[in-house]
Wavefront OBJ file of the C-alpha trace (Angstrom):
o trace
v 0.025 0.193 -0.171
v 1.452 3.261 -0.806
v 1.834 5.915 1.962
v 1.748 9.692 2.668
v 3.955 10.966 5.465
v 3.865 13.923 7.722
v 7.153 14.479 9.269
v 8.005 15.898 12.378
v 4.460 18.186 12.912
v 5.037 20.495 15.440
v 2.207 21.499 17.621
v 1.760 23.609 21.207
v -0.396 22.299 23.669
v -1.002 20.770 26.935
v -0.428 17.395 27.784
v 0.769 15.573 30.910
v -0.639 14.463 33.950
v 2.086 16.442 36.672
v 0.656 19.664 37.905
v 3.891 21.810 35.530
v 2.166 20.222 32.390
v -0.586 21.521 32.852
v 0.422 25.287 32.954
v 1.688 25.960 29.855
v 1.828 24.416 26.326
v 4.568 22.422 25.626
v 5.721 21.038 22.276
v 4.154 18.063 20.731
v 5.837 16.295 17.979
v 3.990 14.677 16.115
v 4.492 11.961 12.974
v 2.045 10.497 10.873
v 1.868 7.718 7.806
v -1.141 7.578 5.608
v -1.892 4.352 4.271
v -3.565 5.461 0.734
v -3.751 4.137 -3.002
v -2.394 6.449 -4.916
v -2.214 5.264 -7.989
v -4.662 6.739 -9.687
v -2.952 10.511 -8.314
v 0.087 9.207 -9.654
v -1.914 8.604 -13.123
v -3.854 11.836 -13.160
v -1.711 14.322 -11.692
v -4.805 15.410 -9.967
v -4.928 16.053 -5.935
v -8.670 14.530 -5.902
v -7.516 11.564 -6.641
v -5.411 11.770 -3.246
v -5.345 12.974 0.183
v -4.254 16.297 0.887
v -1.861 16.167 3.790
v -1.931 19.844 3.992
v -5.377 19.969 5.552
v -4.778 16.857 7.064
v -1.620 18.157 8.798
v -3.798 21.278 9.734
v -6.220 19.057 11.255
v -4.139 17.339 13.322
v -2.473 20.602 14.937
v -5.304 22.539 15.679
v -6.891 19.258 17.544
v -3.264 18.672 19.316
v -3.023 22.592 20.503
v -6.895 22.441 21.691
v -7.371 18.869 23.179
v -5.730 18.970 26.485
v -5.392 15.495 26.944
v -3.437 13.907 30.023
v -1.724 11.200 28.211
v 0.043 11.055 24.855
v -1.732 7.834 23.644
v -4.952 9.503 23.967
v -3.635 12.115 21.498
v -2.415 9.685 19.513
v -5.644 8.202 19.390
v -7.487 11.049 18.556
v -5.395 11.589 15.327
v -5.614 8.556 14.175
v -9.655 9.108 14.311
v -9.154 12.616 12.680
v -6.848 10.876 10.200
v -9.527 7.991 9.571
v -12.182 10.276 8.576
v -10.637 10.959 5.228
v -12.598 8.550 3.010
v -9.702 7.116 1.054
v -7.389 6.772 4.257
v -7.511 3.032 5.084
v -4.921 2.823 7.505
v -2.642 5.379 9.972
v 0.442 5.042 11.640
v 0.720 7.872 14.339
v 3.552 8.900 16.583
v 2.894 11.731 19.568
v 6.448 12.831 21.367
v 7.156 15.086 24.089
v 10.392 16.466 23.523
v 12.456 17.008 26.346
v 10.040 14.770 29.054
v 12.424 12.818 30.181
v 15.823 14.195 31.480
v 18.950 12.635 29.595
v 16.414 11.711 26.567
v 15.890 12.971 23.588
v 12.348 12.567 23.524
v 9.442 10.223 24.846
v 6.259 9.275 23.151
v 4.000 6.540 21.657
v 2.976 5.053 18.180
v -0.135 3.501 17.779
v -1.780 2.125 14.126
v -5.047 1.937 13.526
v -6.844 1.058 10.348
v -10.809 1.565 9.310
v -11.566 -2.109 10.929
v -10.686 -0.714 14.554
v -13.574 0.282 16.360
v -13.107 2.393 19.663
l 1 2 3 4 5 6 7 8 9 10 11 12 13 14 15 16 17 18 19 20 21 22 23 24 25 26 27 28 29 30 31 32 33 34 35 36 37 38 39 40 41 42 43 44 45 46 47 48 49 50 51 52 53 54 55 56 57 58 59 60 61 62 63 64 65 66 67 68 69 70 71 72 73 74 75 76 77 78 79 80 81 82 83 84 85 86 87 88 89 90 91 92 93 94 95 96 97 98 99 100 101 102 103 104 105 106 107 108 109 110 111 112 113 114 115 116 117 118 119 120
């Protein structure tokens, strides 16, 4: 299956369980792989045959900045659901990371994979 990749999208939002994490927005790093059949777009050179990664990125970023989730797991699940609202997306992999959240690490986070058949 073909993929559309959105790499290193940065959002600034409230995420975390500690009081200090709930006080001010922090950087959230988002990576997404959208599984889409791109053969039609490849032949026609027409965006209507594909998925607008710009639209998906804007929706994901806006949600991440407004959601105020406690866990990266919950935010990743939200973002996967947003991606799967696009009819051409059959499967999605979402990675949500919190840079600098744990000492001596560049980043910590979660990665989930969801498909149309998954219902939560």
